[in-house]
N, C-alpha and C positions, 0 to 999 in steps of 0.2 A: 423291461430291463431288470437284471438280476440284482438283488439287494446285496451290497458288500457285507462281509463278515462283521457282525456287531462289535466283536473285539477290536477290529481295526478302526471302526468308527469311534468307538469310546476312546481309544488311544489317541486319536487326533484331536477329540474334544478336550481331553485332559491337557494336551500339549499347548493348545492356543485357543484363545477366546476372540472370535472375530468382532465381537461387540466391545472389545475392551475400551477403545478410545471414543465411543459414542459417536454421534453425528455432529461433532463440533466443526463448523465450517469457517475457515480462515480465508483471507483474501487470496492466498495462493490456490486454495481448493477451488475457489470461484473461477479462477483462470484455467486451472488444469482440468476441473470437472472429472476427476478420477475417483469418485465415490458413487455408490448406488443411489439412483434417482428414480423414484416411482412416478413416471411422467403423467400418469392418469390422475394423480393426487394434486389437486388444486390446479388442474389444467385450465380452468376458467381464467385464472390470473395470467399465466404465461401466454395463453392464446390471445388475450386482450392486448398484450404488448405487441405480439406479432401482427395482429390486425391493425394496430395503430402505425406500425412500421409500413405496412402495405398502403394504408390510407394516405400517409404523408407522401410516399413515393408517387402515388397516383394523382395527388392534388394538382390542379391546373393553375392555382393562384399561389404566389409567393407567400401571401398572408396565412395560407393554410399548410404551409410546409413545415411548421414547427408546432408540436403539441406536447402536452405533459400529462402525467397520470401518477396516482398514489396507490400503493398497495400497503394495507395495514394488517398486522397480525400480533398476537400475543407471543411472548418469549417462547422459543423452542418449537413453534408451530411449523416453521420452515420457510422463512423469508430468504435466507441465504441459499437455500436450495433452489428457489425460483429463479433468483438472480443468476446462479450457476447454470441452470437449465437455459436460460436466455442466451448467456455467453456461448454455451456449447452449441446451440442451434445456429447463432450468428457465425461461429467459426466453421461449422460443418458445411453449410450450404451458401455462405456469403450473404445471408439475409441483411446484415448491416455490419458496419464497424462498431466495436464495443468500447465504451469508456467506463471504468468503474472508479467511483470516488468514495472511498471510505473516509469520511470526514472526521473520524475520532481524534486524529492527531493534528488536525488543522489549527494553525494560529489564527484566532479570530480577528486579529489585527490586520492580517494580510491575506484575506480570503482569496482575492483574485490571483495573487502570486501562487498560492497553494494549489488553486485549481489548474493554473497554467502547467505546474509541475505534474500534476495528476494526468493532465491531458497528454503531455509528452511521454510519460512513462506508459500510459495505457496503449498509446499508438506504437509503442515500441515492442508490444506483445505480438506473438505470431497470429496471423489472420488466416483466412480460408485458402490463401494460395501458398502457404508454407513459407512465407517471408513475413517480416514485420508489417504492421498495418501502415507505418510511415513509408515502407518501401512500396507497398501497393499504391498508395497515394502518389509518390514520386513517379512511378511507372505510368500511371494515368496522366500526369502532367506531361511526361516525355511524349507519350502517344498522341496527346492533344496537339503538341507542337508539330509532330511529323505529319499528322492528318491535315492540319492547316496549311502546311507547306505544300503537301501533295496528297490529295484525296485517295490516291491509289497506294499510298505508302503502306508497307506492311508493319503492323504493330507488334510490340514486344509483350511477352508474358513477363510477369514480375520476376519469376524464378530465373528465366533466361537472361533478363537484363542484369539482375544482380550478379549472376555467374559471369556474364561477359565483362562487366566493369571490374570485377575482382580476379579476372584471369591473370596469371602471372606474366603473360606477354604484355599486358597493358603498362605503359610508362606513366610515371607520376605526372609528367607534363602534359601528357595527352588527356589524362582524367581532369586535371585542373581546367584545361582548355575546354573540354567538353562541358563541365559544370558551368563555366562562365557563359558559353554559347547558349545553353538550355535556359539558364537563368534570364539572360537577356531577351530571348525570344518569347518565353512564357510571360514575362512581365509585360512585354508589348501587347500580347494577346488579352491580358486581363487588365489592361490599363484603366478601364472604366470602373473596375471594382477597387481600385487603389490598394491593391495587395502590396505589403511591404516587400521590396525587392530582396532584403536580407532574409526575410522569412522564406521566400522562395528558394534562395540559394541554400539555406540551411536544410530544407527538405531534400533538395537534390543530393546534398552530401550524405544523407542517410543511406544512399545506395552504396557508398564505399565503406567496406568493412573497416578499413583503417582509420577513417574519419568519423564513423557512426557515434562512437562515444562522445566525441567533442560536439558534433551536431546535436545530439541528444541533450548534452549539458547546456548548450546555448538555447535550444528550444524549451528547456525546462525553466529558464530564467537565471541560471547560474552564470557566473563569470568565466570567461576563457582568459588564459594567460595572454599578455600582449603579443607574444610571439605566435601563439596558435591563432589568435584572432586575425593577425596580419596574413598569416599563412592561408586561411580559409576565406579571407577577404570579407570578414564579418566585424561588426562592432564588438567591443569587449563583452557586452551583455545585451540581451533582447529587451531589457527593461530599464535601460539607461534613461535618465531624466529626473526632474525634481519629484514627479509623482509616479512612482513605480507601479502603484495599484491601478492607475488609469491605463498605463502603458501595458500592463499584463492583461487587463480586460480587452484592450484593443487586439492584442495578439490572440487571445482566446477566440474572439469574434471572427478574426480573419482565418484562423486555422479551421474552425468548425464550418465556415463558409466554403473553403477549399475542399475539406473532406466530403462534405455533403454534395458537392458538385460530382464527386466520384461515386459515392455510395451512401445509402442512408446511414444515419448515426444514432445509436442507442446510448444515452448517457444515464448511469445508474448512480444515484446518491444513496448512501447507506450510512449507518451508525449515527443518525441524528439524535438518538435517545441517549447518547452518552452524558452521563452527569458532568456538569461543568464546574471546575474548580475556580476558574476566572471567567470574567465576561469580557465582551468587546469594550473598546474605548467609550462607547455611548451606552453601555449597560445591557446589551443584547446577549441572549444566550446562543449556543451553537445552533440550535434549531432555527431561531430567528435569523441569524446571519446567513445561513445556507439558504433559507427560504428567500431572502432578499436577493442572493446571488441568482437563484433560479428565475426570480422575477425579472432581473436585469437581462438575463440571457434571452428569455421569451420576448421581452420588449425591445431589445436592442439588435438582435442578429437579423439582418436582412438577407433573405434567401430569394433567389430567382425562381421563376416558374419551372426552369430546367433542373433545379436542385432535387435531390432524392429525399430530402427532408431530415428532421431531427425529432426524435422522441426522447423526452426527459422523464425518467422514471425515478420516483423517491420512495423508498420503503421505510416504514416507522411503526411505532406502537400506535394502537387506536387512540389512546389519550393524547399522544403527541399531536395527532391530527386534529382532534376535536378541541382540545383545550389550548394549544399553542398556535398552530398554523391557521386554524379557522378564525381565531380571535384577532389575527393581525389586520390592521387597517390597510387601506390603500389598494385593495384588490389583490393582495398577495395570494390568498388561498386559491383564486381561480387562475393564477398563473402557475402555482404548484400542481394543481390539478385542473385541466381545461373543463372538466365536467363538474368541478367544485364538489367532488364526492370521491370516496376511496373505494378500491376493490378490496374486499375482506377475504383473507384466507380462512379456510375452515379447519377445525380439528379433524383428525383422522378418524374415519369410521372402521367398523369391524372388518369388512371386505378389504379395505386398504391396509389394515394392520397385518392381515394374513399375507397379502401380496408384498408388503414392505419387508417382512422377515424372510419370505422366500427369496427376495432379491438380494438381501444381504448374505444369505446362506449359500446361495448358488456358487459364487466363486470360491468360497471356503471348500466345498466339496469337490468342485471341478478340479482345483489346483492339486488336489490329493487323489484324484481318480477314484473317488468313493461315490457310491450310489446309496444314499440314506433310505430308510424305510418309507419316510414321507419328505416332502420338500421342506417342511418346517421342523424336522427332527433336530434336536431332542425335545422340542416343545410339541404340544398338542394344539390342533387348530381351535378347539373349543376353549382351551386356556387363553389363547390370544384374542379370541372374540370377546371374552369376558372383561377385557381391559376397558371396554366401553368406548362410546363415541365422543367422549370429552377429553381423550388423551392427545398429547402432542407427539410428534415424531420422536422427539428426544426422550420423552417419558417411556415410550415403547421400547426404544433401544436400551434405555437404562435397565428396564425390567429384564430384558433378554440378558444383558450382561450379568446382572445379579444372580440369575437363575441358570446360567450356562452349565456350570458343573459345581456342585457343593464343595468338593475338595480340590478344586482346580489349582494347578500348579503354575499358573500363568504369571506374568510380571504383576507387580502391585499397580493399582490404578494411577498413581502419581507418576511412576515410571513410564507407563504407557503413554500418558498425556505428554511427558516431557520428551519422549523420543519422537512423538508426532510433530511437536512444535520445533524441535531441533532439526528435524528432516526438512521441514518447510523453510526454516531460516537459511539453511545450506542453499536452497534453490533460489533464494531472493536476496542474496547478499548486496547486489548492486543497488537495490531499493532501500532496505532498511539501514544501510551503512550512512545514509544521509539523514536518518530520522533521529535527531539529537535527543528529543524527549524520551524516546523508547530506550535508548542507550543509557540515558541518565537515570531512568526508572529502574532499569535492571541493576545498575551499580547501587543505587539506593537500597533496593531490596537485599542485595548481597552484603552491604555494610550493615543493614538492620540485623541480619543473621549472626553478625560478628560482634554485636555489642557485648562488652565484657571480655572480649578476647584479645589476644596480642598478635599482631602481624608485623614482621620486620622491626621488632622492638617498639612498635607503636601500639600502645594500649587504647583500644576503642571504647569510649565511654557512652557516647550517645550521637544521634544524628539530629540536626535542625533542618527540617524540610523547607521551612519558610525564611527566607533571607531578607532581613529588614535593613534599610527601609525599602519596602517592596516597590514603591512608585519609582525609585531610582534604579533599582536592580532590573526591572522589566524582564524577569525570567532568565537572565543571562546566567548568573551563578545558580546552579541547579539545587545544591543543598551544601551543608557544612558538616564535616566530620569533627566532632570534639573528642579530644583524648590527650594522652601523654606520650611523649617521645624522649626517652632518655631523662625522665624526670621533669621535663618542661611541658607545661600545658600548651597544646596546639589547637588552634582554631583554623581548620583547613577548608577552604572554599573550593568547590569542584565546578569547573567550568567545562561543559562538553560542547564543543563547537566544530561542526563539520562543514559549515557554510564556506563557499569560495568567494563570495562577495566581500571585497576588502573592507567596506564600511561596517559590515556585521562583525568581521574579525576584530577590527579596531574597537568597536563598541564593546565587544565581550571582553577583551583584553584590558581595556581601560577600567572596567568594573573590577576585574580580578586583582588589579594592583591597587585598588582603593581600599587597603587594608583598614584604615581608620573608619572610613564611612560604613563599612559592612562588617566591622568587628572581626577581622582576620588577623592572623599572623603568618599564614602560609597560604599560598594559592597553587592549584594544580590545574593545568591546562590539558584536557583530554582531547586528543586529535589524532586521526590516522594519516594526516597529510601535512605537507609544508605550508607555511605561510608565504604568500607571494613576496618576492624580494622587492617588488614595486610598490608594496603597500607600506609605505614609510611609517606612518603613525602606528600601524599594527606592529611593525618590526621594533619600533622604539619601545612600546609597552612590553613586548616579549622579551627584549633585552633587559628591561628593568625587572621583570618578573624573575628572570633567571639569575640576576645579580646577587652577590653575597648578602647584600643589604635586605633583599626581599626573600631570598632562600626558597624560590618557587620551583615547581616541577613541570616538565613537559612530558606527559605520559602518552606515548604513542601506543597503537594497538592494531592488530589484525583482526579480521572478522571472526576468526576462530577463537580469539582471546576473550571476547565478550559473548559469543554465541550461547555457551551454557547457562550464564546468568540471564540472558535475554529469553531463552526458552523457559527457564523457571518463572521469570516474571510474567510471561504470557500464560502459563499454567495458573499462576496465582491470580492474575486479572480474570481469567475464565473459570475460576475454582467452582462458581455456582453451576456453570454449564457442565463442568466435568464432574460435579457432585463430590468435591474434595474439601477437606477441612484444612484450615490455616496450619494447624499443628503438623499434619501429615506432610504438607509441602515443606515446612521448615525442617522437619526431621529428615526429609529426603536430601535436602541441600547439606545438612550437617553430615549425614552418612556418606554421601558421595564426595564430600569435601569440595563442593562446587565453588564455594566463596573463600574459604580459608586457603585454598591452593590456587586461586585464580591468579593468572599472570598479570592482568591489568590492575587488579587491586593491589598486588605486590608492588607494582611500579608507582601507583598513587601514594603508597605509604613508604616509599623508599627514602633513603638519605638523599637530600638535594645535591645535585652534581653541578648544577649551573650549565649543563650542556643541552644542545638540541639533539634528539635522537638521529641516528644515521639510518639511511634506507627508507625514508618516508616517501610516499607517492606524492607526485606533483599536485600543487594546488590547482 
């Protein structure tokens, strides 16, 4: 193959750096799998997971149908790359349905409810049949009903069934009647398993494009409006009752039992090493709470001999495994890892370094129809090998980024990282829009960069991130902005609340109007949707907040209003991974005016009007 003119190659190299954003893997990357993966590197770990999937599928005893394992590695070695490889393989050939639980943002007080939501959202991802994993499961359930009624019956493919039910010729009445019949028949077939009939009905509703958002909302544990609940013949919530945590765990167990009847399940727990600001009610760290959840799953889920099995994979740092998990009493360690040991990822060796760089450069040259002098150009193979056998993947790619072109004219590293995070956020709006802590953290960072500045005649003096009394606040009011508005000192409490559960909305608003208790004289309710009209206590507190006496604000937002700040916060949070300095990130925010011109920040600091915004999405 003829080498392209060196001037053309150099021009391409000057224009763009393919290593600019490094190999920082976010949750969306894990699902998409659209980054180079050297599959031979640490293949022993991913192969062990695939072998475990095959083993539980073939096990003849229900007791052996669930297993667990642990992968450990130092930071940057490639834990997330392994997870993404497993997801990609599961999707490609239908090896297993895949559940990803990044526990970094989990509330430790409601671990079961958090995991139920994770389960529902993961199963809403596209599977091996180009429909969602929920729809694959629902199709299996339909086919089971058909085959039981008539062994000669022709079964449906998931794609065909979804297309048929959503054909424009289908009437609403016909679909409702069909869901009711299927729910009744499947429930009779599985009576011995005591699967909740409402759970069955909700899963069938995922086949309807019109009703999928509401079915998913219900399966996640969120409330439906009374009207929609009546329409779908479902209770208002899947976790109704005095003990929502117990109900959530019951839902989890039943969902996993149903899913494993259809296909093997791989559950991956990640981000256990996150530093905890707060602990659970009984003083446990995130690592301990998640480990207890895994133990409960292993001990409590009953699978039949016909089940395809469940593999629970947990990834963590070596010290987390050695000094936290293994020290827990009550047999926790051998539930988290059935072998009571971890599979260790290795640092990249010199041969793999060369192959990794080739893999990253291949699409760069192919997309430009260029043939470089060597597959690792502009680097030399002996240069790469000298990086040594103790390098991490991230360190190798960082080395390449820094030496790509001495006088390169590519975008600054902060901007590259920002653009990457922003693009991922745009793809995952339906997920992060529910993550209140992320939104609050993004706002907090934005306000931090505005200290000493004036927005809407509001002079921002400082932030108070800890709202006292902490035991009464319970993390509802996220932070306070202290400043002056038209000469008056303002102590502004910020409540970011996206939950649809009426009790949660009532609890949050009751704290926001408790000005004296939390030392406030103004409150801001940040929310993208309405408050249910049937939530009388919440409505009462909202009316109080917006009254002239309280002078509060209802600041609504669209995803695009908060996305720039959220992208910056993700860059800031991952600044060590991106190899960025705090000052560079803050300077970027100032230069791009991401905070001072932000629509939501302007609404928060606006003159109180006492009005509820128009055009809000329904609760």
